[in-house]
N, C-alpha and C positions, 0 to 999 in steps of 0.2 A: 723471549725465545733465545736460546743459545745459538751462537754462530757455529757454522760447520768448521771442523778441524782444518780442512784445506784452506778455507777462507782466512782463518787466523794465521796459518803459515804464510799465505800470500802477503798479508798485511805486514807481518814481521820481516819477511824477506825484503819488502819494499823499504822498510826502515833500515835494515842492515845494509842496503845498497847506498845509504848516505842521505836519505830523505828525512825530514823532520817529522815530529809527531803531528804538527799542524797540517803538513802536506798530506800525510797519510789519512788524517781525519777528513780532509776535503775529498781526496780521491776515492776512498773506500766508504765514506759516510758512516764512520764509526767514532764513538766518543773516545777522547784521549784517556779517560779513566780505564776504559776497557782495554785499550792497547797497553797501558802500563801494567794492568793486571795480567795480561797474557805474557808480557815480558818477564814479569816476576815468576809466573808459573813455569815458563820455559827454563829460567835460571835455576829454580829450585828442583824441578823434577826432570828436566831435560826433554820434556814432551809437552804438547799442548792438549793432551787428553784431559777431559773434564775429571775433576776429582769426584769420587763417589759421594753421593749425599747420604748421610747417615740419619737414621731416625733417632731422635732424642726427645726426652721429656724433661722439662725443667724441674718440676716439683714432684710429680707423681710417678713413682716407679710402677710400671704395669704389673709386675710380679707381686709387689706388696699390696697393690689395690685388689688384685684377684684373691690373695690370701685373706685380706681384710673382709671381703664379702663372703668368703667361705666360712669364716668364723662368725660374722655378723650379717646374715642374709636379710634381716628385716630392718637394717639401719637406714635412716633417712639420709638424704644428700648432705644436709647441714651437719649431721654427726660425722660423716666421713670427711667433710671439708675441715672440720675442727681437728680431726685426727691427723690429717695430712698437712694442715696449715696452709690451705689454699681456698679458693672461692668455690661456691656451689657449682658454678658453670664449668669450672675446670674438672670437677668430679664427674659431672654429667657427661662432658665430652670424652673423658677418659673411659668411662663405663661404656659409652657407645662404641669407641674404638675397639674395646675388648669384647664387645658383644654381650655384656652383662645387662640383663633386663631386670625389671622389677618383678617381684613375686606376684603371680596372679593365681587366685584360688578359684 
């Protein structure tokens, strides 16, 4: 779970007052890695606002997968996996994300 923005500001303010990372770690019970990450975020963006999380897909482009199943509605998972160069499980999960179901007669 992410820490509140106000909490992060308090931790960094404490460090800015001259306290060390170890002192801040003990007082606020936060790992030093998190504190370093917050300092870097503040330095780069000027704020402690969380960066937006983007949706990304490593190997399977959702648009290409939808187009593939438009052209080949009866293809098996292993055929699609070969076409996209990934595992059958990856195709199965990508189809589930897109709401593509198997043909039922």
